[in-house]
N, C-alpha and C positions, 0 to 999 in steps of 0.2 A: 433385389434380393436385398434385405434388412441383416445388418451384422450386429449381433448381440455382443456388448462389451460391459465390463466392469468400469470403465473409464468415465467418471462424470466431473464437470468443473467442481472443484472444491472437495470432492470425495476422497477420503483415505482408505486405501486398500490395506488390507491385513499384511503387516510386515514393511509397509511403506510409510516413513515419517511425514508427517504434515510439515511442509516447507515454512509455514509460518510459525510453527510450534518450535522447529529447530532454530529458526532465527530468533525467536524469543528466549530460548534457553541460552543461545551464545550471547545475546545482549546482557542478559542477567548475569553470566558468567564474567564478562569485561566490566560491568557495573560493580561487582564484588570484588573483582581484581583491583580497580581503581581505589574502591574504599579501603581495601586491605593497605594498599601502599600509601594512601595518604595518613591512615593510622600509623604505621611504621615512621613515615617521616615526622609526623607530630610529636612521636614519642623518641626521635633520636636525640641523644644528648652526648655527642662524642667529647671526650676528654683532650684538653689541650697536648697533652702527651703524644697523642696519635698524630698530630700536626707538626711537631717539631722535630722529626727524625732528621739527621743531617749525617751522612747523605741519605736521599731517600731510599727505602728498601725496595721500592717499586714504583712502576708507573712509565710514564714514557713523554717524550716531547711532542707537542702539538703548536704549529705555528711560531717555533722559537721559544715556547715557553715550556717549563717543566710541570707536569702534572702528577701529583703523587698518587699511587694506587690506594684508594679509599674503600676498596670492597671490604665488606666485612665488619665496617665500623658499626653498623647498627644492627648486628647480628643478634 
């Protein structure tokens, strides 16, 4: 007896996304995120006043060294 099915190698059924297309979309998303962050870093020019806060208003100790909270500097 033969069983008829809609499953074929490489075929895309209605409502089921093509795995290669999904992978390509995810790849494009992360490439765009990378380019966005590179642009943010290239245009970041923090003022010296943001680095001279004594005592630091936020941050934490890592390996015996204090690191100031620099979140929002390039906002």
